[in-house]
Structures are given as C-alpha cells and as structure tokens.
PDBQT receptor file of N, H, CA, C and O in Angstrom, charges set to zero:
ATOM      1  N   MET A   1      -1.828   5.273  12.209  1.00  0.00    +0.000 N 
ATOM      2  CA  MET A   1      -0.581   4.692  11.699  1.00  0.00    +0.000 C 
ATOM      3  C   MET A   1      -0.543   4.739  10.305  1.00  0.00    +0.000 C 
ATOM      4  O   MET A   1      -1.524   4.410   9.639  1.00  0.00    +0.000 OA
ATOM      5  N   LYS A   2       0.651   5.173   9.732  1.00  0.00    +0.000 N 
ATOM      6  H   LYS A   2       1.448   5.441  10.272  1.00  0.00    +0.000 HD
ATOM      7  CA  LYS A   2       0.908   4.812   8.381  1.00  0.00    +0.000 C 
ATOM      8  C   LYS A   2       1.817   3.877   8.115  1.00  0.00    +0.000 C 
ATOM      9  O   LYS A   2       2.922   3.894   8.656  1.00  0.00    +0.000 OA
ATOM     10  N   ILE A   3       1.435   2.916   7.211  1.00  0.00    +0.000 N 
ATOM     11  H   ILE A   3       0.537   2.902   6.771  1.00  0.00    +0.000 HD
ATOM     12  CA  ILE A   3       2.272   1.763   6.711  1.00  0.00    +0.000 C 
ATOM     13  C   ILE A   3       2.410   1.764   5.260  1.00  0.00    +0.000 C 
ATOM     14  O   ILE A   3       1.448   1.898   4.503  1.00  0.00    +0.000 OA
ATOM     15  N   GLY A   4       3.762   1.596   4.836  1.00  0.00    +0.000 N 
ATOM     16  H   GLY A   4       4.543   1.488   5.451  1.00  0.00    +0.000 HD
ATOM     17  CA  GLY A   4       4.088   1.297   3.327  1.00  0.00    +0.000 C 
ATOM     18  C   GLY A   4       4.351  -0.043   3.119  1.00  0.00    +0.000 C 
ATOM     19  O   GLY A   4       5.021  -0.694   3.920  1.00  0.00    +0.000 OA
ATOM     20  N   ILE A   5       3.821  -0.566   1.983  1.00  0.00    +0.000 N 
ATOM     21  H   ILE A   5       3.277  -0.037   1.333  1.00  0.00    +0.000 HD
ATOM     22  CA  ILE A   5       4.223  -1.894   1.726  1.00  0.00    +0.000 C 
ATOM     23  C   ILE A   5       4.626  -1.755   0.286  1.00  0.00    +0.000 C 
ATOM     24  O   ILE A   5       4.054  -1.122  -0.601  1.00  0.00    +0.000 OA
ATOM     25  N   LEU A   6       6.033  -2.672   0.213  1.00  0.00    +0.000 N 
ATOM     26  H   LEU A   6       6.498  -3.186   0.934  1.00  0.00    +0.000 HD
ATOM     27  CA  LEU A   6       6.793  -2.651  -0.927  1.00  0.00    +0.000 C 
ATOM     28  C   LEU A   6       6.553  -3.676  -2.051  1.00  0.00    +0.000 C 
ATOM     29  O   LEU A   6       7.481  -4.084  -2.748  1.00  0.00    +0.000 OA
ATOM     30  N   SER A   7       5.302  -4.072  -2.203  1.00  0.00    +0.000 N 
ATOM     31  H   SER A   7       4.548  -3.740  -1.637  1.00  0.00    +0.000 HD
ATOM     32  CA  SER A   7       5.105  -4.987  -3.255  1.00  0.00    +0.000 C 
ATOM     33  C   SER A   7       3.515  -5.041  -3.410  1.00  0.00    +0.000 C 
ATOM     34  O   SER A   7       2.726  -4.642  -2.554  1.00  0.00    +0.000 OA
ATOM     35  N   THR A   8       3.193  -5.573  -4.584  1.00  0.00    +0.000 N 
ATOM     36  H   THR A   8       3.835  -5.898  -5.280  1.00  0.00    +0.000 HD
ATOM     37  CA  THR A   8       1.808  -5.627  -4.890  1.00  0.00    +0.000 C 
ATOM     38  C   THR A   8       1.224  -7.022  -5.092  1.00  0.00    +0.000 C 
ATOM     39  O   THR A   8       0.177  -7.209  -5.712  1.00  0.00    +0.000 OA
ATOM     40  N   GLY A   9       2.017  -8.078  -4.489  1.00  0.00    +0.000 N 
ATOM     41  H   GLY A   9       2.867  -7.926  -3.985  1.00  0.00    +0.000 HD
ATOM     42  CA  GLY A   9       1.449  -9.465  -4.509  1.00  0.00    +0.000 C 
ATOM     43  C   GLY A   9       0.239  -9.706  -3.748  1.00  0.00    +0.000 C 
ATOM     44  O   GLY A   9      -0.143  -8.871  -2.928  1.00  0.00    +0.000 OA
ATOM     45  N   ILE A  10      -0.479 -10.934  -3.984  1.00  0.00    +0.000 N 
ATOM     46  H   ILE A  10      -0.169 -11.612  -4.650  1.00  0.00    +0.000 HD
ATOM     47  CA  ILE A  10      -1.563 -11.290  -3.400  1.00  0.00    +0.000 C 
ATOM     48  C   ILE A  10      -1.629 -11.158  -1.793  1.00  0.00    +0.000 C 
ATOM     49  O   ILE A  10      -2.589 -10.702  -1.172  1.00  0.00    +0.000 OA
ATOM     50  N   VAL A  11      -0.450 -11.635  -1.248  1.00  0.00    +0.000 N 
ATOM     51  H   VAL A  11       0.330 -12.005  -1.752  1.00  0.00    +0.000 HD
ATOM     52  CA  VAL A  11      -0.346 -11.480   0.267  1.00  0.00    +0.000 C 
ATOM     53  C   VAL A  11      -0.244 -10.174   0.783  1.00  0.00    +0.000 C 
ATOM     54  O   VAL A  11      -0.809  -9.914   1.845  1.00  0.00    +0.000 OA
ATOM     55  N   GLU A  12       0.470  -9.223   0.110  1.00  0.00    +0.000 N 
ATOM     56  H   GLU A  12       0.928  -9.434  -0.753  1.00  0.00    +0.000 HD
ATOM     57  CA  GLU A  12       0.656  -7.922   0.485  1.00  0.00    +0.000 C 
ATOM     58  C   GLU A  12      -0.681  -7.109   0.151  1.00  0.00    +0.000 C 
ATOM     59  O   GLU A  12      -0.933  -6.148   0.877  1.00  0.00    +0.000 OA
ATOM     60  N   ARG A  13      -1.402  -7.367  -0.710  1.00  0.00    +0.000 N 
ATOM     61  H   ARG A  13      -1.197  -8.147  -1.300  1.00  0.00    +0.000 HD
ATOM     62  CA  ARG A  13      -2.600  -6.795  -1.002  1.00  0.00    +0.000 C 
ATOM     63  C   ARG A  13      -3.751  -7.280  -0.011  1.00  0.00    +0.000 C 
ATOM     64  O   ARG A  13      -4.625  -6.494   0.355  1.00  0.00    +0.000 OA
ATOM     65  N   THR A  14      -3.717  -8.511   0.377  1.00  0.00    +0.000 N 
ATOM     66  H   THR A  14      -3.007  -9.149   0.080  1.00  0.00    +0.000 HD
ATOM     67  CA  THR A  14      -4.701  -9.026   1.495  1.00  0.00    +0.000 C 
ATOM     68  C   THR A  14      -4.422  -8.358   2.742  1.00  0.00    +0.000 C 
ATOM     69  O   THR A  14      -5.322  -7.815   3.383  1.00  0.00    +0.000 OA
ATOM     70  N   ILE A  15      -3.204  -8.371   3.124  1.00  0.00    +0.000 N 
ATOM     71  H   ILE A  15      -2.472  -8.812   2.604  1.00  0.00    +0.000 HD
ATOM     72  CA  ILE A  15      -2.975  -7.746   4.412  1.00  0.00    +0.000 C 
ATOM     73  C   ILE A  15      -3.233  -6.268   4.471  1.00  0.00    +0.000 C 
ATOM     74  O   ILE A  15      -3.738  -5.763   5.474  1.00  0.00    +0.000 OA
ATOM     75  N   SER A  16      -2.873  -5.520   3.346  1.00  0.00    +0.000 N 
ATOM     76  H   SER A  16      -2.463  -5.930   2.532  1.00  0.00    +0.000 HD
ATOM     77  CA  SER A  16      -3.040  -4.240   3.424  1.00  0.00    +0.000 C 
ATOM     78  C   SER A  16      -4.542  -3.895   3.331  1.00  0.00    +0.000 C 
ATOM     79  O   SER A  16      -4.917  -2.911   3.969  1.00  0.00    +0.000 OA
ATOM     80  N   SER A  17      -5.340  -4.513   2.692  1.00  0.00    +0.000 N 
ATOM     81  H   SER A  17      -5.036  -5.312   2.174  1.00  0.00    +0.000 HD
ATOM     82  CA  SER A  17      -6.890  -4.389   2.733  1.00  0.00    +0.000 C 
ATOM     83  C   SER A  17      -7.283  -4.518   4.105  1.00  0.00    +0.000 C 
ATOM     84  O   SER A  17      -7.985  -3.656   4.632  1.00  0.00    +0.000 OA
ATOM     85  N   LYS A  18      -6.856  -5.593   4.759  1.00  0.00    +0.000 N 
ATOM     86  H   LYS A  18      -6.285  -6.294   4.330  1.00  0.00    +0.000 HD
ATOM     87  CA  LYS A  18      -7.453  -5.774   6.216  1.00  0.00    +0.000 C 
ATOM     88  C   LYS A  18      -6.862  -4.535   7.146  1.00  0.00    +0.000 C 
ATOM     89  O   LYS A  18      -7.506  -4.006   8.052  1.00  0.00    +0.000 OA
ATOM     90  N   LEU A  19      -5.687  -4.217   6.801  1.00  0.00    +0.000 N 
ATOM     91  H   LEU A  19      -5.164  -4.647   6.065  1.00  0.00    +0.000 HD
ATOM     92  CA  LEU A  19      -5.043  -2.999   7.616  1.00  0.00    +0.000 C 
ATOM     93  C   LEU A  19      -5.898  -1.710   7.443  1.00  0.00    +0.000 C 
ATOM     94  O   LEU A  19      -6.144  -0.970   8.395  1.00  0.00    +0.000 OA
ATOM     95  N   VAL A  20      -6.337  -1.481   6.176  1.00  0.00    +0.000 N 
ATOM     96  H   VAL A  20      -6.137  -2.081   5.403  1.00  0.00    +0.000 HD
ATOM     97  CA  VAL A  20      -7.279  -0.315   5.879  1.00  0.00    +0.000 C 
ATOM     98  C   VAL A  20      -8.561  -0.420   6.613  1.00  0.00    +0.000 C 
ATOM     99  O   VAL A  20      -9.102   0.533   7.174  1.00  0.00    +0.000 OA
ATOM    100  N   GLU A  21      -9.026  -1.652   6.578  1.00  0.00    +0.000 N 
ATOM    101  H   GLU A  21      -8.587  -2.426   6.123  1.00  0.00    +0.000 HD
ATOM    102  CA  GLU A  21     -10.305  -1.995   7.230  1.00  0.00    +0.000 C 
ATOM    103  C   GLU A  21     -10.259  -1.739   8.694  1.00  0.00    +0.000 C 
ATOM    104  O   GLU A  21     -11.298  -1.405   9.265  1.00  0.00    +0.000 OA
ATOM    105  N   LEU A  22      -9.070  -1.876   9.396  1.00  0.00    +0.000 N 
ATOM    106  H   LEU A  22      -8.227  -2.147   8.933  1.00  0.00    +0.000 HD
ATOM    107  CA  LEU A  22      -8.895  -1.593  10.652  1.00  0.00    +0.000 C 
ATOM    108  C   LEU A  22      -8.596  -0.120  11.036  1.00  0.00    +0.000 C 
ATOM    109  O   LEU A  22      -8.481   0.233  12.210  1.00  0.00    +0.000 OA
ATOM    110  N   GLY A  23      -8.480   0.705   9.992  1.00  0.00    +0.000 N 
ATOM    111  H   GLY A  23      -8.573   0.419   9.039  1.00  0.00    +0.000 HD
ATOM    112  CA  GLY A  23      -8.358   2.072  10.053  1.00  0.00    +0.000 C 
ATOM    113  C   GLY A  23      -6.815   2.711   9.862  1.00  0.00    +0.000 C 
ATOM    114  O   GLY A  23      -6.461   3.877  10.038  1.00  0.00    +0.000 OA
ATOM    115  N   ARG A  24      -6.110   1.685   9.491  1.00  0.00    +0.000 N 
ATOM    116  H   ARG A  24      -6.397   0.738   9.349  1.00  0.00    +0.000 HD
ATOM    117  CA  ARG A  24      -4.737   2.270   9.108  1.00  0.00    +0.000 C 
ATOM    118  C   ARG A  24      -4.509   2.959   7.873  1.00  0.00    +0.000 C 
ATOM    119  O   ARG A  24      -5.182   2.524   6.938  1.00  0.00    +0.000 OA
ATOM    120  N   ASN A  25      -3.693   3.978   7.599  1.00  0.00    +0.000 N 
ATOM    121  H   ASN A  25      -3.147   4.331   8.358  1.00  0.00    +0.000 HD
ATOM    122  CA  ASN A  25      -3.406   4.511   6.445  1.00  0.00    +0.000 C 
ATOM    123  C   ASN A  25      -2.347   3.754   5.617  1.00  0.00    +0.000 C 
ATOM    124  O   ASN A  25      -1.211   3.682   6.084  1.00  0.00    +0.000 OA
ATOM    125  N   MET A  26      -2.613   3.201   4.466  1.00  0.00    +0.000 N 
ATOM    126  H   MET A  26      -3.536   3.259   4.086  1.00  0.00    +0.000 HD
ATOM    127  CA  MET A  26      -1.787   2.192   3.828  1.00  0.00    +0.000 C 
ATOM    128  C   MET A  26      -1.448   2.905   2.423  1.00  0.00    +0.000 C 
ATOM    129  O   MET A  26      -2.226   3.553   1.723  1.00  0.00    +0.000 OA
ATOM    130  N   LYS A  27      -0.013   2.606   2.179  1.00  0.00    +0.000 N 
ATOM    131  H   LYS A  27       0.618   2.080   2.748  1.00  0.00    +0.000 HD
ATOM    132  CA  LYS A  27       0.499   2.888   0.817  1.00  0.00    +0.000 C 
ATOM    133  C   LYS A  27       1.147   1.748   0.233  1.00  0.00    +0.000 C 
ATOM    134  O   LYS A  27       2.134   1.279   0.800  1.00  0.00    +0.000 OA
ATOM    135  N   ILE A  28       0.694   1.224  -0.876  1.00  0.00    +0.000 N 
ATOM    136  H   ILE A  28      -0.108   1.605  -1.336  1.00  0.00    +0.000 HD
ATOM    137  CA  ILE A  28       1.280   0.063  -1.466  1.00  0.00    +0.000 C 
ATOM    138  C   ILE A  28       2.098   0.426  -2.672  1.00  0.00    +0.000 C 
ATOM    139  O   ILE A  28       1.594   1.077  -3.588  1.00  0.00    +0.000 OA
ATOM    140  N   GLY A  29       3.391   0.009  -2.699  1.00  0.00    +0.000 N 
ATOM    141  H   GLY A  29       3.801  -0.520  -1.955  1.00  0.00    +0.000 HD
ATOM    142  CA  GLY A  29       4.342   0.499  -3.729  1.00  0.00    +0.000 C 
ATOM    143  C   GLY A  29       4.681  -0.579  -4.861  1.00  0.00    +0.000 C 
ATOM    144  O   GLY A  29       4.757  -1.763  -4.536  1.00  0.00    +0.000 OA
ATOM    145  N   SER A  30       4.853  -0.248  -5.971  1.00  0.00    +0.000 N 
ATOM    146  H   SER A  30       4.791   0.715  -6.236  1.00  0.00    +0.000 HD
ATOM    147  CA  SER A  30       5.394  -1.044  -7.098  1.00  0.00    +0.000 C 
ATOM    148  C   SER A  30       6.571  -0.189  -7.867  1.00  0.00    +0.000 C 
ATOM    149  O   SER A  30       6.953   0.932  -7.534  1.00  0.00    +0.000 OA
ATOM    150  N   ARG A  31       7.010  -0.897  -8.862  1.00  0.00    +0.000 N 
ATOM    151  H   ARG A  31       6.699  -1.808  -9.132  1.00  0.00    +0.000 HD
ATOM    152  CA  ARG A  31       7.913  -0.340  -9.772  1.00  0.00    +0.000 C 
ATOM    153  C   ARG A  31       7.563   0.996 -10.428  1.00  0.00    +0.000 C 
ATOM    154  O   ARG A  31       8.390   1.881 -10.649  1.00  0.00    +0.000 OA
ATOM    155  N   THR A  32       6.167   1.063 -10.739  1.00  0.00    +0.000 N 
ATOM    156  H   THR A  32       5.495   0.344 -10.560  1.00  0.00    +0.000 HD
ATOM    157  CA  THR A  32       5.520   2.350 -11.296  1.00  0.00    +0.000 C 
ATOM    158  C   THR A  32       4.333   2.617 -10.699  1.00  0.00    +0.000 C 
ATOM    159  O   THR A  32       3.748   1.731 -10.075  1.00  0.00    +0.000 OA
ATOM    160  N   THR A  33       3.826   3.884 -10.818  1.00  0.00    +0.000 N 
ATOM    161  H   THR A  33       4.301   4.604 -11.325  1.00  0.00    +0.000 HD
ATOM    162  CA  THR A  33       2.520   4.048 -10.468  1.00  0.00    +0.000 C 
ATOM    163  C   THR A  33       1.359   3.579 -11.195  1.00  0.00    +0.000 C 
ATOM    164  O   THR A  33       0.221   3.700 -10.742  1.00  0.00    +0.000 OA
ATOM    165  N   LYS A  34       1.663   2.959 -12.492  1.00  0.00    +0.000 N 
ATOM    166  H   LYS A  34       2.588   2.861 -12.860  1.00  0.00    +0.000 HD
ATOM    167  CA  LYS A  34       0.615   2.504 -13.298  1.00  0.00    +0.000 C 
ATOM    168  C   LYS A  34       0.502   0.897 -13.177  1.00  0.00    +0.000 C 
ATOM    169  O   LYS A  34       0.053   0.258 -14.129  1.00  0.00    +0.000 OA
ATOM    170  N   ASN A  35       0.867   0.332 -12.130  1.00  0.00    +0.000 N 
ATOM    171  H   ASN A  35       1.232   0.851 -11.357  1.00  0.00    +0.000 HD
ATOM    172  CA  ASN A  35       0.940  -1.002 -11.829  1.00  0.00    +0.000 C 
ATOM    173  C   ASN A  35      -0.495  -1.408 -11.736  1.00  0.00    +0.000 C 
ATOM    174  O   ASN A  35      -1.163  -0.857 -10.862  1.00  0.00    +0.000 OA
ATOM    175  N   GLU A  36      -1.089  -2.329 -12.543  1.00  0.00    +0.000 N 
ATOM    176  H   GLU A  36      -0.546  -2.776 -13.253  1.00  0.00    +0.000 HD
ATOM    177  CA  GLU A  36      -2.539  -2.616 -12.481  1.00  0.00    +0.000 C 
ATOM    178  C   GLU A  36      -3.058  -3.233 -11.151  1.00  0.00    +0.000 C 
ATOM    179  O   GLU A  36      -4.194  -3.021 -10.727  1.00  0.00    +0.000 OA
ATOM    180  N   LYS A  37      -2.206  -3.956 -10.574  1.00  0.00    +0.000 N 
ATOM    181  H   LYS A  37      -1.283  -4.129 -10.918  1.00  0.00    +0.000 HD
ATOM    182  CA  LYS A  37      -2.779  -4.530  -9.322  1.00  0.00    +0.000 C 
ATOM    183  C   LYS A  37      -2.812  -3.427  -8.221  1.00  0.00    +0.000 C 
ATOM    184  O   LYS A  37      -3.748  -3.273  -7.437  1.00  0.00    +0.000 OA
ATOM    185  N   ALA A  38      -1.710  -2.703  -8.259  1.00  0.00    +0.000 N 
ATOM    186  H   ALA A  38      -0.949  -2.829  -8.896  1.00  0.00    +0.000 HD
ATOM    187  CA  ALA A  38      -1.881  -1.474  -7.339  1.00  0.00    +0.000 C 
ATOM    188  C   ALA A  38      -3.159  -0.429  -7.467  1.00  0.00    +0.000 C 
ATOM    189  O   ALA A  38      -3.824   0.090  -6.571  1.00  0.00    +0.000 OA
ATOM    190  N   VAL A  39      -3.244  -0.327  -8.682  1.00  0.00    +0.000 N 
ATOM    191  H   VAL A  39      -2.703  -0.748  -9.410  1.00  0.00    +0.000 HD
ATOM    192  CA  VAL A  39      -4.289   0.721  -9.176  1.00  0.00    +0.000 C 
ATOM    193  C   VAL A  39      -5.803   0.065  -8.720  1.00  0.00    +0.000 C 
ATOM    194  O   VAL A  39      -6.638   0.731  -8.108  1.00  0.00    +0.000 OA
ATOM    195  N   ASP A  40      -6.005  -1.354  -9.125  1.00  0.00    +0.000 N 
ATOM    196  H   ASP A  40      -5.326  -1.895  -9.622  1.00  0.00    +0.000 HD
ATOM    197  CA  ASP A  40      -7.056  -2.193  -8.559  1.00  0.00    +0.000 C 
ATOM    198  C   ASP A  40      -7.207  -2.123  -7.107  1.00  0.00    +0.000 C 
ATOM    199  O   ASP A  40      -8.294  -1.783  -6.641  1.00  0.00    +0.000 OA
ATOM    200  N   TRP A  41      -6.305  -2.387  -6.412  1.00  0.00    +0.000 N 
ATOM    201  H   TRP A  41      -5.422  -2.664  -6.790  1.00  0.00    +0.000 HD
ATOM    202  CA  TRP A  41      -6.236  -2.353  -5.003  1.00  0.00    +0.000 C 
ATOM    203  C   TRP A  41      -6.789  -1.088  -4.387  1.00  0.00    +0.000 C 
ATOM    204  O   TRP A  41      -7.696  -1.085  -3.555  1.00  0.00    +0.000 OA
ATOM    205  N   PHE A  42      -6.087   0.147  -4.926  1.00  0.00    +0.000 N 
ATOM    206  H   PHE A  42      -5.350   0.145  -5.602  1.00  0.00    +0.000 HD
ATOM    207  CA  PHE A  42      -6.394   1.439  -4.359  1.00  0.00    +0.000 C 
ATOM    208  C   PHE A  42      -8.011   1.813  -4.666  1.00  0.00    +0.000 C 
ATOM    209  O   PHE A  42      -8.777   2.425  -3.921  1.00  0.00    +0.000 OA
ATOM    210  N   SER A  43      -8.264   1.290  -5.904  1.00  0.00    +0.000 N 
ATOM    211  H   SER A  43      -7.642   0.793  -6.509  1.00  0.00    +0.000 HD
ATOM    212  CA  SER A  43      -9.613   1.762  -6.303  1.00  0.00    +0.000 C 
ATOM    213  C   SER A  43     -10.810   1.074  -5.418  1.00  0.00    +0.000 C 
ATOM    214  O   SER A  43     -11.923   1.593  -5.334  1.00  0.00    +0.000 OA
ATOM    215  N   SER A  44     -10.483  -0.059  -4.817  1.00  0.00    +0.000 N 
ATOM    216  H   SER A  44      -9.579  -0.480  -4.884  1.00  0.00    +0.000 HD
ATOM    217  CA  SER A  44     -11.434  -0.757  -4.036  1.00  0.00    +0.000 C 
ATOM    218  C   SER A  44     -11.257  -0.738  -2.510  1.00  0.00    +0.000 C 
ATOM    219  O   SER A  44     -11.842  -1.539  -1.782  1.00  0.00    +0.000 OA
ATOM    220  N   ASN A  45     -10.417   0.217  -2.059  1.00  0.00    +0.000 N 
ATOM    221  H   ASN A  45      -9.942   0.868  -2.651  1.00  0.00    +0.000 HD
ATOM    222  CA  ASN A  45     -10.145   0.114  -0.668  1.00  0.00    +0.000 C 
ATOM    223  C   ASN A  45     -10.429   1.586   0.119  1.00  0.00    +0.000 C 
ATOM    224  O   ASN A  45     -10.054   1.751   1.280  1.00  0.00    +0.000 OA
ATOM    225  N   GLY A  46     -10.967   2.387  -0.465  1.00  0.00    +0.000 N 
ATOM    226  H   GLY A  46     -11.272   2.253  -1.408  1.00  0.00    +0.000 HD
ATOM    227  CA  GLY A  46     -11.385   3.689   0.126  1.00  0.00    +0.000 C 
ATOM    228  C   GLY A  46     -10.081   4.688   0.266  1.00  0.00    +0.000 C 
ATOM    229  O   GLY A  46      -8.974   4.532  -0.249  1.00  0.00    +0.000 OA
ATOM    230  N   PRO A  47     -10.526   5.735   1.093  1.00  0.00    +0.000 N 
ATOM    231  CA  PRO A  47      -9.602   7.003   1.263  1.00  0.00    +0.000 C 
ATOM    232  C   PRO A  47      -8.277   6.690   1.978  1.00  0.00    +0.000 C 
ATOM    233  O   PRO A  47      -7.307   7.412   1.749  1.00  0.00    +0.000 OA
ATOM    234  N   ASN A  48      -8.184   5.699   2.793  1.00  0.00    +0.000 N 
ATOM    235  H   ASN A  48      -8.973   5.112   2.978  1.00  0.00    +0.000 HD
ATOM    236  CA  ASN A  48      -6.994   5.266   3.562  1.00  0.00    +0.000 C 
ATOM    237  C   ASN A  48      -6.120   4.488   2.704  1.00  0.00    +0.000 C 
ATOM    238  O   ASN A  48      -5.057   4.112   3.199  1.00  0.00    +0.000 OA
ATOM    239  N   ALA A  49      -6.389   4.180   1.491  1.00  0.00    +0.000 N 
ATOM    240  H   ALA A  49      -7.252   4.485   1.089  1.00  0.00    +0.000 HD
ATOM    241  CA  ALA A  49      -5.536   3.418   0.621  1.00  0.00    +0.000 C 
ATOM    242  C   ALA A  49      -4.939   4.212  -0.496  1.00  0.00    +0.000 C 
ATOM    243  O   ALA A  49      -5.680   4.840  -1.252  1.00  0.00    +0.000 OA
ATOM    244  N   THR A  50      -3.728   4.219  -0.633  1.00  0.00    +0.000 N 
ATOM    245  H   THR A  50      -3.126   3.708  -0.019  1.00  0.00    +0.000 HD
ATOM    246  CA  THR A  50      -3.072   4.863  -1.767  1.00  0.00    +0.000 C 
ATOM    247  C   THR A  50      -1.967   3.993  -2.382  1.00  0.00    +0.000 C 
ATOM    248  O   THR A  50      -1.552   3.068  -1.683  1.00  0.00    +0.000 OA
ATOM    249  N   HIS A  51      -1.436   4.174  -3.612  1.00  0.00    +0.000 N 
ATOM    250  H   HIS A  51      -1.774   4.925  -4.180  1.00  0.00    +0.000 HD
ATOM    251  CA  HIS A  51      -0.306   3.520  -4.290  1.00  0.00    +0.000 C 
ATOM    252  C   HIS A  51       0.609   4.541  -4.798  1.00  0.00    +0.000 C 
ATOM    253  O   HIS A  51       0.245   5.698  -5.008  1.00  0.00    +0.000 OA
ATOM    254  N   SER A  52       1.895   4.077  -5.011  1.00  0.00    +0.000 N 
ATOM    255  H   SER A  52       2.191   3.137  -4.840  1.00  0.00    +0.000 HD
ATOM    256  CA  SER A  52       2.961   4.912  -5.478  1.00  0.00    +0.000 C 
ATOM    257  C   SER A  52       4.081   3.948  -5.885  1.00  0.00    +0.000 C 
ATOM    258  O   SER A  52       3.850   2.745  -6.008  1.00  0.00    +0.000 OA
ATOM    259  N   THR A  53       5.254   4.459  -6.089  1.00  0.00    +0.000 N 
ATOM    260  H   THR A  53       5.441   5.436  -5.989  1.00  0.00    +0.000 HD
ATOM    261  CA  THR A  53       6.482   3.686  -6.328  1.00  0.00    +0.000 C 
ATOM    262  C   THR A  53       6.911   3.105  -4.998  1.00  0.00    +0.000 C 
ATOM    263  O   THR A  53       6.577   3.583  -3.914  1.00  0.00    +0.000 OA
ATOM    264  N   SER A  54       7.678   2.035  -5.163  1.00  0.00    +0.000 N 
ATOM    265  H   SER A  54       7.949   1.647  -6.044  1.00  0.00    +0.000 HD
ATOM    266  CA  SER A  54       8.215   1.411  -3.754  1.00  0.00    +0.000 C 
ATOM    267  C   SER A  54       8.917   2.363  -3.022  1.00  0.00    +0.000 C 
ATOM    268  O   SER A  54       8.826   2.364  -1.794  1.00  0.00    +0.000 OA
ATOM    269  N   GLU A  55       9.687   3.272  -3.682  1.00  0.00    +0.000 N 
ATOM    270  H   GLU A  55       9.761   3.271  -4.679  1.00  0.00    +0.000 HD
ATOM    271  CA  GLU A  55      10.589   4.336  -2.851  1.00  0.00    +0.000 C 
ATOM    272  C   GLU A  55       9.630   5.187  -2.075  1.00  0.00    +0.000 C 
ATOM    273  O   GLU A  55       9.962   5.441  -0.917  1.00  0.00    +0.000 OA
ATOM    274  N   GLU A  56       8.406   5.709  -2.552  1.00  0.00    +0.000 N 
ATOM    275  H   GLU A  56       8.136   5.503  -3.492  1.00  0.00    +0.000 HD
ATOM    276  CA  GLU A  56       7.613   6.496  -2.012  1.00  0.00    +0.000 C 
ATOM    277  C   GLU A  56       6.900   5.857  -0.846  1.00  0.00    +0.000 C 
ATOM    278  O   GLU A  56       6.712   6.496   0.189  1.00  0.00    +0.000 OA
ATOM    279  N   ALA A  57       6.435   4.412  -1.016  1.00  0.00    +0.000 N 
ATOM    280  H   ALA A  57       6.588   3.893  -1.857  1.00  0.00    +0.000 HD
ATOM    281  CA  ALA A  57       5.896   3.734  -0.048  1.00  0.00    +0.000 C 
ATOM    282  C   ALA A  57       6.654   3.467   1.032  1.00  0.00    +0.000 C 
ATOM    283  O   ALA A  57       6.138   3.472   2.149  1.00  0.00    +0.000 OA
ATOM    284  N   GLY A  58       8.019   3.189   0.847  1.00  0.00    +0.000 N 
ATOM    285  H   GLY A  58       8.439   3.184  -0.061  1.00  0.00    +0.000 HD
ATOM    286  CA  GLY A  58       8.862   3.095   1.980  1.00  0.00    +0.000 C 
ATOM    287  C   GLY A  58       9.018   4.325   2.867  1.00  0.00    +0.000 C 
ATOM    288  O   GLY A  58       9.194   4.179   4.077  1.00  0.00    +0.000 OA
ATOM    289  N   ALA A  59       8.962   5.473   2.335  1.00  0.00    +0.000 N 
ATOM    290  H   ALA A  59       8.819   5.592   1.353  1.00  0.00    +0.000 HD
ATOM    291  CA  ALA A  59       9.254   6.523   3.083  1.00  0.00    +0.000 C 
ATOM    292  C   ALA A  59       7.891   7.008   3.730  1.00  0.00    +0.000 C 
ATOM    293  O   ALA A  59       7.941   7.831   4.645  1.00  0.00    +0.000 OA
ATOM    294  N   PHE A  60       6.676   6.523   3.282  1.00  0.00    +0.000 N 
ATOM    295  H   PHE A  60       6.634   5.856   2.539  1.00  0.00    +0.000 HD
ATOM    296  CA  PHE A  60       5.425   6.922   3.742  1.00  0.00    +0.000 C 
ATOM    297  C   PHE A  60       5.316   6.272   5.183  1.00  0.00    +0.000 C 
ATOM    298  O   PHE A  60       4.773   6.956   6.050  1.00  0.00    +0.000 OA
ATOM    299  N   GLY A  61       5.714   5.201   5.466  1.00  0.00    +0.000 N 
ATOM    300  H   GLY A  61       6.155   4.645   4.762  1.00  0.00    +0.000 HD
ATOM    301  CA  GLY A  61       5.409   4.501   6.724  1.00  0.00    +0.000 C 
ATOM    302  C   GLY A  61       6.082   5.267   7.962  1.00  0.00    +0.000 C 
ATOM    303  O   GLY A  61       7.088   5.974   7.898  1.00  0.00    +0.000 OA
ATOM    304  N   ASP A  62       5.369   5.000   9.026  1.00  0.00    +0.000 N 
ATOM    305  H   ASP A  62       4.551   4.426   9.078  1.00  0.00    +0.000 HD
ATOM    306  CA  ASP A  62       5.883   5.647  10.257  1.00  0.00    +0.000 C 
ATOM    307  C   ASP A  62       7.192   4.996  10.737  1.00  0.00    +0.000 C 
ATOM    308  O   ASP A  62       8.000   5.694  11.349  1.00  0.00    +0.000 OA
ATOM    309  N   ASN A  63       7.438   3.739  10.501  1.00  0.00    +0.000 N 
ATOM    310  H   ASN A  63       6.781   3.172  10.003  1.00  0.00    +0.000 HD
ATOM    311  CA  ASN A  63       8.575   3.082  10.865  1.00  0.00    +0.000 C 
ATOM    312  C   ASN A  63       9.080   2.209   9.657  1.00  0.00    +0.000 C 
ATOM    313  O   ASN A  63       8.305   1.757   8.814  1.00  0.00    +0.000 OA
ATOM    314  N   PHE A  64      10.405   2.014   9.639  1.00  0.00    +0.000 N 
ATOM    315  H   PHE A  64      11.035   2.381  10.324  1.00  0.00    +0.000 HD
ATOM    316  CA  PHE A  64      10.946   1.058   8.594  1.00  0.00    +0.000 C 
ATOM    317  C   PHE A  64      11.574  -0.088   9.262  1.00  0.00    +0.000 C 
ATOM    318  O   PHE A  64      12.394   0.132  10.153  1.00  0.00    +0.000 OA
ATOM    319  N   PHE A  65      11.293  -1.214   8.946  1.00  0.00    +0.000 N 
ATOM    320  H   PHE A  65      10.627  -1.393   8.222  1.00  0.00    +0.000 HD
ATOM    321  CA  PHE A  65      11.888  -2.494   9.480  1.00  0.00    +0.000 C 
ATOM    322  C   PHE A  65      12.710  -3.187   8.387  1.00  0.00    +0.000 C 
ATOM    323  O   PHE A  65      12.302  -3.385   7.242  1.00  0.00    +0.000 OA
ATOM    324  N   LYS A  66      13.824  -3.509   8.830  1.00  0.00    +0.000 N 
ATOM    325  H   LYS A  66      14.156  -3.348   9.759  1.00  0.00    +0.000 HD
ATOM    326  CA  LYS A  66      14.894  -4.169   7.915  1.00  0.00    +0.000 C 
ATOM    327  C   LYS A  66      14.788  -5.753   8.069  1.00  0.00    +0.000 C 
ATOM    328  O   LYS A  66      15.545  -6.487   7.433  1.00  0.00    +0.000 OA
TER     329      LYS A  66
C-alpha cells in the first residue's frame, strides 16, 4: 500500500515511520523538496520512505481522503 502524507510535523513523521516499519510505502510532502525535516525523516527510514512536494505526496497514495 502506498500512502502520501501532506505535512512534516512530528505527528506525521512518527506515524509515517511506524507505517514504513510495517511495510508500507510512504511519501511525506512539504512545500519544497529541500525541507530539512523531510530530508532527515527520509534518510533514517530506508527504501520504503521518500519525500517530495505536498502535491506529489498527495498523488502518490493509493487513496485520497478529504
């Protein structure tokens, strides 16, 4: 399952890390691809973790919930 998260806050990073640990493919999004929090999260979570802009993260997920 692919999940996109549209923020880089502590709650979003914590949940995303746990979901990566459970085998999900995660993409965390921010305003820019150079967001330090997103880059640090990406660097410490292995191959199922990626980061991008929020727009790309939203398009990445299997489903979109409003």
